[in-house]
N, C-alpha and C positions, 0 to 999 in steps of 0.2 A: 486610277480612282474611279469607282463606279458612279454613274450619274445619279442625281437626286431622284428618288423614286416618285412615279407619277401619283400614286395613291397617298403619298405623304404630304402632298401640297394641300394646305388648309383653305377651305372656302372656294370661291369662284366656280360655283356649280355650272353656270352658263358657259363659261370657257371650257370646262371639262366636257360638257355635253357636245359643244361645237366641234372640238377636236376629235372626239370619238366618232361622231357622225361623219366627218370628213374621212376618217380612217376606214369606216365601213364602206363608204361610197365615194371614191375619189372624184367621180363625175360631179359631185356637189360644187367643187371649184375652190376648195381651200377656205382658210379663215384669216380674217383681219382682226387683230387684237389691239384695241385702243385703250390706253390708260396712262395715268401718271407714272413717273419713274418709281422704281422700288416696289412694284406690286407683284413680283414673281412671274411676270408674263414669259420671259425667256426661259426660266426654270421649268415651267410646266411644258412648254413647247419642246424643249430638248429631251425631257423625260418621255415624251410620246413615242419616240422612235423605238424604245425598248419594248413597247407593247405590240408592235406590228408583226405580222407573220413574215417569215423569211421568204425570199423570192429565188426561183430557179433561173440560172443564167448560163449561157454558153461559156465553156472554158476559154480562157484567153481573149474574150470579147470585151473591149474597153467600153462598150456602149450597153452592157447589160441586156443583151437580146434574150428573149424568152425562147428556150429550146423548142417549145411547142409551136410557137408562131414567131419565128425570127423576122427581123426587119429586112425586107428584101433589098433596101438601099443602104444597109449598114456599111460604113467605111471599112470595117474589119471583115465583111462578108464577101461573097454570100456563104451562109452557113448551110452545110448539107444536112439532110434529114438524118436524125439520130446522132447528131454531134455530141461529143462529150459535154456534160454539164455538171454543175454543182449548185448547192443551195447555200446562200449567204443571208445574213441579217439585212433587213430593210435599212436604207441609208437616210440619214438626215444631213443634208448638204447646206452649209451656211454661205450665203452670198454677202461678202463684205460691201458696205456702202460705197467705199472708195475703189472697188475693183475695176480694172480696165476691161474694155469690151472683149479683147482677146482672151482674157482670163475667164470670162463668162461663157462665150459661145465657142471658144477654141481658136486655133491659129493654124496657118499654113506655113510651112518652111519654104520660103521663096528661093533660097539657095539650092535646095535639092530639086525643086520644081524646074529651075533653069538648067542646072548641071546634069541631072539624071533623068529628067522628064517624068518624074513620079510625083504623086500627090501625097506628101507626108503631112497628115493632119494630126495635130495634137488636141485631143478633146478637152473641153472646158467643164465648168460647173454644171451646165445644163445636161451634159451627157452623164455626169456623175449622179445627178438627181433623178435620172430616168427610172420610173417605176418605184420611186421613193418620195421623200419630202424635200422641198426647197424652202429654206427658212431665211428671211430677210429681216434682220433686226434693224429698227429705225428706217422702215421702208419708205417713209415720207421724205427722207433725205436723199433718196436714190437719185442719181443724175438722169436727165431726160433720156439720153441715148440708151441707158440700161433698162429704163422703164419701157421704152419701145420694144427692145429686144425681148423682155419678159412677156409683153402683150402678144407679140407674134408667136412665140413659143407656146404660151398657154392656149391661144386660140387655135393654132394649127396642129399642136402635138408634135411639132418638128422644129429643129433648129437648123438654120442654113447659114453657111459662111461662104461669102463670095469675095474673092480677091483678084482683081485684074483678069477677069475672064475664067478663073478657076472656081468652081463651085462644089461644095460638099454639103450633104444634108444627112441628118440622122434623127431617129425618133427621140422625143423629149416629152414624155408624159409624166407629170409629177403633181403632187399636191402642194399648192403654193400657200405658205403661212407667213404672215407678216405681223410684226409688232411695231407700234408707233406711239409717241407721246404727242397728242394733239397740240400741246402748247408750242411745239417746235414746228408747226405747219401742217397743212392738210395735204392729202393726196390729190393728184390729178384725177378728174372724174373718170377718165378711161380706165385707169388702173383700179380705182375704187370700185367700179362696177364689175371688174373682173373677178374680184373676190366673191366667193359664193356666200359666205356668212360673215357676220361681224359681231363682236362682243365688246362691251364696254366694261372695264374692270377698274376698281378703286380700292384703296386700302380700307379695311374695316375700322369702324370706330368703336367696336366692342373691345374693351380692355382684356377680357378673358381670351378672346380669339387672337388678339395681338401677342399676348403672352405665349400662347401655344405655338404661334409661328416662330417666335424668337427661340423658344425651347428646342423645337425640332431643328431649326437651322444650326444652332450651336452644337447639338448632338451629332449632326451630320458632319460638321467641320472637325469635330473631335475624333470621330471614328467613321469615315465614309462607308467602308465595307460592312462594318457591323450594323450601322444604321440602315443601309440598303437591305441587309439580311432580314431585318424586322419586318419589312414591307414586301419581301419577295413573294410570299404566298398571295397577298392581296393583288400585287401586280400580275402575277401569273393567272389568277382567277379572272381579272379584267381582260387580259389578253385573250383568254379562251372564250370569253363572252363576245369580244370583237370578232374573233374568227367565226364563231357560230353565227353571228349576225351577217357576216360577209356571205356565208353559205346560204342563209335564208333569203338574202336580198333578192335574187332572181325570181323567187316565188311570190314576192309581195305584189298584190294587185292594187291598182289605183282606180277605184270606181268613179263613175261619172259624177256622182254627188260630191265627192271630195274634190274632183277637178273643177267643178263649178264653184265650190267654196274658195279655192285658190284663186280662180279668176276674179271673183267678186272682191276678195281681199285686196288683190293687186290693183284693180280698177279703183277701189275705194280710196287707196292711198296715192293714186295718180302717179305711180312710178312710170319711168320712161321705158319704152321698149318692152320686149317679151322675155328678156333674160330673167327677170324677177319671177315670172310665172314658172319657168322651167326649173330654176334653182329651188324654189319653194316646193315644187312637186318632187324633185329628187330628194330633197331633205326630209319631206314627209315620208317618203318610202323608206329611207334609211332609218328614221325614227321608229317606224312600225317594225322594221326588222330588229332594231335594238330592243324593242319591247317584246319581241317574240311573237308578233302578229303577222298574218299573211294578207291583211287587208288594211288600207289606210283609213283612219277614223278622224273625226273632228279634232281630237286632242293632238293628233300628229300634225295636222294642218296648223293649229294654233302655235305649237312649238316652232314649226318651220318658219312661219311668218315673223315670229319674234326675232329669229336669227337672220333671216334673209332680206328683210325689208328696211330696217332702220337706216342703213347707209345709202339706200337707193332713193330716199325721199329728199335728199338735199338738192336744192336748186342752185345754190351757190355756196362758197366756202363759209359764209356767215350764218348759214342755217345749222342749227343743232340737230344731230342725228337722233333718231328715236321715233317710236310710234305710240299712238294713243291706245291704251288697253280698251277703253270704251268703244272707240271706233273699230277696233279689231273685232270685239265681240258682236258689235252691231252687223258688221260685214258678214261674219259667219252665220249669224241669225238670218240675215236677208237671203242667204243662199240656200237655206234649208227647205223652204216650201217648193213644191213642184211648179206652182204658178201663182200669180197674184190673186188674193182674195178680194171680196167686194169693197173692203175698206183699206186695201193695200195698194200703194202706188207702184209696187214692183221693185225687184232688185235693181240697184244702181240709180234709182230715181233721185237720190239725194235729199229726199223729204224726211224731216225728223218724225220719229214715231209719235203716235197720238198722245198728247199730254206730256211729251218730253221735250227735250231741247236738241237742237241740231248738233252734230259732232263738232268738236272744236276745230277751228280752222288751222291750216298749216302754220307753223311757227315762223317759216321763212318770210322775211319782209316786214314782220311786226315791229312797231316802234317800242323799244324798251323804255321802262319807266325812268332809267338813268339814275345814277347816284350822285354825279356831280362832284365838285372839289370845293364846295363851300362858296360858290360864286354868288353874285348879286341876283342873278336870274337863273331859273330852273333850266336844266338841259332840255333841248328840243331834239326830236328824232329826225333822222335823215329820210328823204323820199327814196323812191325806187332807183336803184343804180342803173346807169346807162353805159353804153360802150364809149370808153374814153379814148382820146388821142394818145398816140405813142410818143412819149418824150424820150430822146436818146442821149446818152453820154457821148461827148465829142471824142473823135479818135478811134483807135482800134486797141482793144484790150486783150487780155489772156485769162479772164476769169472763169468762174464756173459756168457750165453750159446753161443757157437760158434762151430768152426770146426777146431781149430788148435791144442792146447795143452791139455794134460790130465787134468781132473778136476772133482770134485765132483759136480754133477749137479742134477736137478730134473728128467732128462730123461737119459736113458743109461742102461748099464747092472748092475744088482744087484751084489754088492760085499760084502754086510753085512747088518746088521740091527742096529737100534738105538732106544732108548726109546723116548717116547713122550716128547716134550719140548726142546730137543737139537736142532734139525733142522727138523721139521715136513715135510713130503712129502707124498709119496704114502704108504698107510697102507700095512704091510706084514702080510698076514692072518696066515700062519704057525707059524711064530714067536710069534704072539699074542696068539694063541691057546696054544703054549708051555708055555708061561708065565702065562696064567690063569689056566692051568690044575692042578698044584699042590695045588691050593687053593679051589678047588670046594667043598671038604667035609667041610672045616672050614667055608665056606661061606653058608652052608646049601642048596646046589643045590638040586633041585627036578625037575623032568621033563627032556625033551630032550635038552633044550638049556643050553649054558654055562652061568655062572655068571661071567660077565666081568666087571672089574673096569678100570677107566681111566689109572691107572698106569700099566695095563697089555698091553696097546696098543704098538705095535712096528711098526716102519716105515722103509721102504727100504732105504739103503745107496747105492747110484748109482754113477757109474763113466761114464762120457761122455766126451765131448770136450768143451773147452771154447774159447771165442775170446780174443785176446791179443791187446796190443798197439804195433804196429810196427813202430818204429822210424827210418827213413832213415837219415843217416848222409852222404851227398854226396859231394865229392871233385869236385869243379868246377874251379880249378886252371889251369894255362897254360899247366901244364904237361898232363892234360887230354884233351887238345884242339884239337887234330887231329879230323877232322869231322867224318871220318868213325869210329874211336874209340869211340868218344862220342855218336855216333848213336847206337853202340852196347851196350854201358852202359845204355843209356836211354831206349833201348828196353828191356834189362834185368830188370831194375827197374820198368818199366811199367808192365811187366809180373808179377812181385812180388806184385805190387799194385792191379792187377786183382785177383791174388791169395788171397790177403788180403780182397778184397771185397767179394769173395765167401766164405771165412771163417769167416766173420762177425767181422773183426778186426777194431780197430781204427788205424789211421795212422797220422804220423807227418813227417815234412821234415825240416832238418837242412842242410844248405849249407855253405861251407867255401872256400874263395879265397882271393887273394890279401893280406890284413893284418888282416882279421877278419872273424867271422862267424855270421850268422843270422838265426833266425827261420823263414824260408820262409813259413811255414804252421803250426800253432798250432795243437795239436792232435785233430782229428775230425773223424767222421764216413764217411765223404764225400771223398771217394777215387778219384772221378773225379776232385775234387778241387786240390788234390795232383798231379794228372796227368797234370792238366793245369799249375800248377807252374813248374812242371818238364819240360814241353814243352818250357816254356819261359826262361829256365835256360841258361845264357851265361857263357862263360869260359874265363879265362885269369888271369894273375898275378901270384904271388908266392903261396906257399902251406902252409897255417897256420893250420897244422894238429892238433896241441895242442889246438888251439882255438875252432876248430870244435868239438873235443871230449869233451872239457869242456862245450860248449854250450849244447851238447847232454846230458851230466850229469845234467846240471841245469834244462833242460826241463823235464827229467825223475824224478827229485826230486820234482818238482812242481806237476807233474801229479800224483805222488804217494800220494799226500795229497788230490787231487781233486777226484781221482778214485782209492782208495787203493786196491780194489779187483782185478783190471785188471792188470795182470803181463805184463812187457814189454819185447820186443825183439828188440834189437839194430842191425841194418844193416848198416855197415860202408862200403861205396863204394869209394875205393881209390886205387892208385897204391903204396901207402905206403910212398911216399916221404914227407919230412917235410923241407921246404926251407925258411920259413918266420921268420925273427928275429934271434937274437943270441940264440945259444944253442937250435935250433928248434927241433932237434932229441931228446935231453934229455927231453925237456919239453913235447913232444909228448908221450914219454915213461912214464913220471910221470902222465900225464893225463889218459893214458890207465890203469895205476895202480889203479886209483881211481874207475874205472868201473869194474875192474877184480874182479870176485867173487861175485859181487852184481847184475849183469845184464847178462842174456843170450845174447850173441853177435855173429854176423856173419860178417866176413870180406870178401867182394866181391872184389877179386883181379882184377884190371883193367889193370895190366902191360901187354904190348905186345911188340913184336919185338924179334930178335934173342938173343940180350944181355939183360938179365933180372937180376936185383939186388936182387929180393926176399924180398923186404922190407915189402910188404903186409903180407907175411907169418910171418915175425918177429913181426909185429904189432899184428897179430892174437895171437901169443904166449904171448905177454905182456897183451892182453885183456883176455886171456883164452877163446878165441873165435874159432869157426869153420872157417877154411880157405877154400874159395870156389873160384876158377877162374871163371871169368865172362862167359866163354864158358860152364861151367858146372852148370849154374843156371837152365837150362831147365830140366824137369823131365825125358825126354827120354835119355839125356846124362848120367844121373845117372844110369838108367836102363842098358844102354849099357856098362858103366864101370863095373857094377856088373857082367854082363854076361861075359865080357872079363876076369875078375879075376877068375870066376868059371871055364871057359874053360881052363885057364892057369894052374890052379891047377890040373884039370883032366888030362891035357897032362903030 
């Protein structure tokens, strides 16, 4: 069945342009496509491969070496000059989110290495993607160790496999294209910055456009080949235009005026590092070639900035991507004069134009207006997040790779070995040799190599860190309602959310007030969604502490079925009061008893004032939880307390 035609996709002009520009100039660095589910992100990406020119490769080379400039370190080489070659279509290689590391970078046959003394390397997906496209659907859900592998390959243009002293390296230059739904969590900043361009896509609200999308999709499903034939000419024309732009690309000039505009724009938006300037310049050159020009103009810089800068302005996962059109136009205008005039403060001064207003400030860190949930008091925003303490789940788990609690993982320090079949991972050379050595005489060994059987193979058992489910159970009752107090509480929780993002945790939010509790946010990887719900949290009413704990227990029980390997950490944010209903205190203690011993918990004590009842500390005792005053959530306060205790003992 033929793939969906590229030119048949309705709408999404920015995505179409970003994909075309990356195809014209792979040095741009690929495209990240952000958008809600069902917006045809994957359909358009998969259709792109059919537009790319074919590539010449050396015959029988599994690593797609160029016959003109073969890789001198190719595992299938060296390739002699004039080696037989053939032309094949450009590849689109898909990297599954759950792929093992060996499947991505390749693997070494340890049995042959020991027995025959040869390096038998089986190439992975990075080798298949060389000189083509590497597509990662739901790239934000990719495990950390695969993210690191992609970062290394994308930065160096090579993939390296090292196993117990045996090393293999091969070229891996590809255009990285990823799609993601922001509701399911954000990307790590390192990988986010590695994408050259980013595009936000959303479903159209125009009924006529939606009708056309459905009409074309149904026609394609009824007759894929016939539907593709209708757009074959348009796709062929677009492919020819891309190839023409690729030929023109080396002739495009980037004048100093355009380079100054790029620098002014990047400085104006305060992006980190110099990668933004380089990517914007490359994109502007590619756009000029696409337009058939041999010199970059202001229009090329404008288009390049809109695609290359939005995702680089984020300071934390709670900032919305995007750039201000007014600020962009002002930066372009500031770069136009050769020098400052008599009434001009000069480029980059930050002063607003005469009679105008200053550019709008960055959205990061702004206090939202908040929607609330009908509370007695309006929501109050959080302050600036700080570096929070790391709270860990007790014991050793086997959950998804992360950075919070101890776990048996594929990466980390070696703590032992295990036989094949239990939970295979990285081969352990020394343990394998020890297992095979006693049997060499009985196996009739002759020659230098060892006689190795599958049952001799041993694999490393490694300990690293896992991501957890951090469930926040937040008291939103009237006793928490003082605005300054609630601001401190929200700031502390926001800081813990930022910490959860950095440690690759799932998060959930339960709130309780008035007469009941509610699941404000089901467990998700999207910590910015949790931050948004927290911002809109209103306060007021009595304190149904028991209901809040029971709701937290219900959520954890359901999540244990959905994701059994991810261990939970419960963070109860309260002053410990229980004032809703008869026997409120006794019911709260009973609810705490249900959680005690089953879940690692932390009670964040929000009580303030000179007269303190210590109820949160009592709740922590009933939960078997760690008791932490809200003022001690910050990592630096913990370090200060430790230094104080040490100096006190020394005195």
